N, C-alpha and C positions, 0 to 999 in steps of 0.2 A: 637499465638507457629503454627509450621510447624512440629513435630510429626515425619509423616510417609518419609517426603522427605528429615526430617532431621539424620534420617539414615541410608539414604541415599549418605549419604557426608560423607566425609572421614571428621574419628575425629570431627566431634560430638559425639559419643557413648562413646570413648576413653578421655572426655571433660567431658564427662553429661550436653554436654549445648546445645539448639537448634543454625537452624543452624543462625534465630536472634537475637540473644541472640552472636555470637563470636566463636559459636563453629566451624565451618567449618572451616579448612585448610587456601584456600581460600574466602574472606570476603567479595562475590562482590557477595551478592546476593540484597542488596540497589544499584539502580541503578530508571532512568529517564528512562523515555519509550513519546521519542516526534513524529510524528507521522505528516501526512499531508507535507512529505518532500514534493510527487510530485509537488502538486496545489502549491505550493511553489518553482520549481522548475519554474513550466509551468508559473506563473506568474513573475519570473525576466527575465525570454527569453520576456514572450510578453514587462514588459516596458523596456525593451532595446533592443529589436529593433526596436517597433510603435514609442516611445517614445523619445531615442541616439541614435537611428542610422536613423528612414525614418522618424520622423519628422510630421509622419502624424497626431496623436496620442499625445496632453498637457497633459499633468498632472494633469492640473485642471482638463479637460475635464474624462480623468480619472475617479478621483476620485470624482465626477455627481457622470458619473451615477454607481462607485461603492453604491455611497448615494442614490441612488436612486432604486437597483438593476436592475438596463437596461431600465427600465422600460422608453419604445421614443427611446432607445438607443440598438436598435435594428443592427443596422448600423455599430457602433463601437467594437457590440462585436462579430458580426460574424469579426472582425477586431482579436482581439482579439483569437477568436475562432483557426483559420487558422494559429497564430505562431506554428514555429514547438513542437511539446506535448517529452516529456517522454516516452522512449517504445520504439520508432523507427526506433531505429539504431544513432541517430541524433547528433553527436558531440556539434550542435549548444546549446542541455537543454543536454544535458547528463553531459558535460560540470560541468554546471553550480547544476546539480542532486550531484554532487560528497563536488565540495563546499560545500553542506547546509549540508552534511555527516559528515567533515571535522570539520566544523565549530561549528558545533555543539557540534561535541565530546572532542576538545577541550575543549569547555566552558563548558562541565557539570563534565571532568575528573577531575580540574581544582583548582578542589571541593575536599571534603573527608568528606567521611562519620564517621557514631557516636564512629569506631574505630579505625579513622585516616588514612585509606587509601581514595586513593579515589574515587569518587562514578561512575560505573559505571553507561555504557546506553543500553537498551536495543530496542531495534526499532522491537517490536512485531504485535502488529497491532489492530487484538484480533476488537475486533466489538470498538472502541474508534472512526473513521472513520465517523461513523455514531446521537451517539453522539454530537463529535464534532462538526459536518456540524448542526449544529439546531441550535448552538450559536457562530456559524461566521456569518457574511453579507460575502454579497457580491467578489468577488475574484479575478485579475484580471488575471487570465487565460480562465475569461468567465464564472468562475461557480458562479450561482444563489445563493443570500442568503436562509439559513438556508435548501440548502437541500450534502448530506453524503458527507464527503470527500477522496479523492483516502482514497481503501483500501488498505491494507498491506498497509508495509515504505519503500516495493520495485516491486511493483506491477500500471502500469501504471493506469495515474486516468479515470474513466471509459467508454467504442466508443474512446479513444482516441490513442492507437493502432489497429494501421490502414496496416501494414506490416507485421503481421506474430510473428507467436510466437518465430521462431532463433531470429528477430530484435527486441523483450523484452530484452529474455534473452544475446543480445550482446550488451542491453542499461545499463542491472543489474552488466552483467561482470565489467566497467566499474565503476562502484561505487567502491570503498573501503572500505567498510567493512567485516574487519574484525578484529576491534575495536571497534566494537557490542559484547551483548552476545547476537541478534538475530536480529535475517532480517526474514520477511515477503515475500510471492509473490505468490498471486494465478496467475490461469487461468483456462481460461474456458471451451474447446473444443463439439461441437457438434460432438455428440456415432460415427458417422463416418468415424469421424477420428481414431476410433481404427478395425474398418473392414479389414479383410482376413488380412493376412502375412502380408506384412509391413507396416499395425499401428502400432500394435501396437512394433513392430524394430524401426520405426517411434522416436516413445514417450522413448522409452529408452534412444534412442541418442541425446534427449532436456535434458533429464533428464541428464547424462551423459556430455554431455556438455555441460549444467550451473556451476553442481560439479567441471569439470574440469575449471571450468573460475574461481574457486576460491569460487559458488556459496554457499549459508548456509543452502537453506528450500526452495522449492517448493511445493506447492501445486494444484489438478484438483476440478471441476468440469466438471461434462464426460453426459450430458442435455443441451440438446436444449431451445431454447429461447420459442418454441412451447412447449412445456413440463411444461415449468414453468411459463408460463401465462395462459396454462389450469388447470394446480396447483390453481392459481389465480383466476382462475372462477368457476372454481370444489373442492374447498376442500376435499366430501367428498368421491375423487375420487383418492384423491393422500395422505394419512392419514402417509403413508410406505415410503416417499420422504425425503432421508435424504440428503441433501446441502450442501459444504464447503461454510462456513460466511467466517472465517480469526484465523487461527488456530482455532479452533471448528470446532465441525458440529452440528446443526441442524432438525430437523423435521420443513419445508417449512413451511407447513400451519400456524405452531405455528406461527413461521414471523409476526412480523411484518408488512407491508400493505409497509412500507418503506422502507423497509430492501431489501421483496421484491424485491421491484422497483428496488433495486440496482445493488442487484442480476442480475437480468436479467437483467440490462446499460449495467453490464462486457460485452466486443467485446466478441462476436463467434468466436472461433482462427478454425481453419483448421489447420492437418498436412501435 
């Protein structure tokens, strides 16, 4: 049961019933939390472009490469990695991302919860990308087996957003997420982005634009790659270093090395 959250929700106190027992006026607490949309969109883009349009890779070749985790298939993997990726303001893949959001929304809301109401869909992210990656094999976007999936639900796959933060929020704006209880968009900036009078103003403008485009959530790490690498090498010097993982903050030096590497791998943006 969730007594504190229930106390903050309308009608729970009046009914004397917990949120998990139907006390809330709008019982949408039970939700499906899908993740990995970005990897799926990038994978669909790769299959669409290379297998069906350019015909430079056959489906059997792709499946074989995935089965062996790209061992001996470096050339094929580079072709997959070169295909347009979500987060670069490219309609080719951004539209696929939106299609995935709409399809998953339709599937989830077609079912009912224990109160007979449509199931809700919440694209929170949290740390699911790390744990799910440990049990998912290689994917057609070029990701190798057992590596983390994309963080959040609207964040680009680590290291694939190459056209700046404005392109990222433009891509996110093309995804109709209004039917979701939550979305999660992480961004990482070098500290120099906030230097001077213009730095904070540019960041504020970026945040405002995101929400003007019906964005739900955005959060930042303001840390350089060099700092994170040094913190991993010399944890005793960085006991108080906090980072935003995905929906929550944690002390960097207490994170698993694989999670540290995933944060380091995220694109370091500038304004």
